[in-house]
VMD Tcl script that draws the C-alpha trace (Angstrom):
set ca {
  {95.07 119.94 69.67}
  {94.88 116.57 67.95}
  {91.82 115.06 66.32}
  {91.56 111.27 66.48}
  {88.99 108.82 65.12}
  {87.30 106.12 67.15}
  {87.35 102.54 65.94}
  {84.29 100.31 65.64}
  {85.05 99.16 69.22}
  {85.19 102.76 70.48}
  {88.98 102.76 70.82}
  {91.16 105.80 70.21}
  {94.91 106.28 69.78}
  {96.51 108.83 72.08}
  {99.04 110.80 70.00}
  {102.72 109.97 70.68}
  {103.57 113.48 71.88}
  {100.91 113.29 74.58}
  {101.90 109.71 75.56}
  {105.52 110.84 75.99}
  {104.53 113.96 77.95}
  {102.52 111.90 80.45}
  {104.77 108.82 80.47}
  {102.14 106.49 79.05}
  {103.48 103.17 77.82}
  {101.92 99.89 76.77}
  {99.90 98.62 79.70}
  {99.64 102.04 81.39}
  {96.33 102.57 83.13}
  {94.13 105.60 82.60}
  {90.98 106.81 84.29}
  {88.19 107.89 81.91}
  {85.26 109.91 83.12}
  {82.77 112.53 82.01}
  {82.80 116.07 83.42}
  {80.76 119.02 82.14}
  {79.87 117.19 78.91}
  {83.57 116.41 78.22}
  {85.39 113.08 78.25}
  {88.44 113.25 80.51}
  {91.32 110.76 80.12}
  {93.63 110.92 83.12}
  {96.75 108.80 83.82}
  {96.56 106.59 86.91}
  {99.89 106.96 88.65}
  {101.19 103.83 90.30}
  {102.41 103.69 93.88}
  {106.11 104.70 93.65}
  {107.00 102.43 96.57}
  {105.41 99.41 94.90}
  {107.06 100.28 91.58}
  {110.49 100.49 93.21}
  {110.30 97.10 94.87}
  {113.01 94.75 93.75}
  {115.18 97.29 91.91}
  {118.07 96.90 94.34}
  {118.30 93.12 93.89}
  {119.52 92.53 97.46}
  {117.68 89.21 97.78}
  {116.62 90.14 101.32}
  {120.14 90.75 102.64}
  {119.41 94.35 103.60}
  {116.24 93.38 105.45}
  {118.01 90.55 107.28}
  {120.82 92.90 108.34}
  {118.31 95.49 109.54}
  {116.46 92.89 111.62}
  {119.78 91.71 113.12}
  {120.74 95.28 114.03}
  {117.34 95.87 115.66}
  {117.73 92.70 117.73}
  {121.23 93.79 118.85}
  {119.89 97.23 119.82}
  {117.06 95.63 121.80}
  {119.55 93.54 123.81}
  {121.47 96.64 124.93}
}
mol new
graphics top color blue
foreach p $ca { graphics top sphere $p radius 0.5 }
foreach p [lrange $ca 0 end-1] q [lrange $ca 1 end] { graphics top cylinder $p $q radius 0.2 }
display resetview
């Protein structure tokens, strides 16, 4: 268990070991809520499909080929 101090603005620093464990990086979003008189900080996981967009760098070639194949199948 780590003890942290709040700043004048109410900010806290999440210890590095916990950030690494939960994959929190600069800009990561967290959900903060109260439950049974406790403050809960919970990572907001992004949509994996949205995160993966653009990693293949196909510039639309794969989509164009897929559309062409579908059109050819429809003609049969």
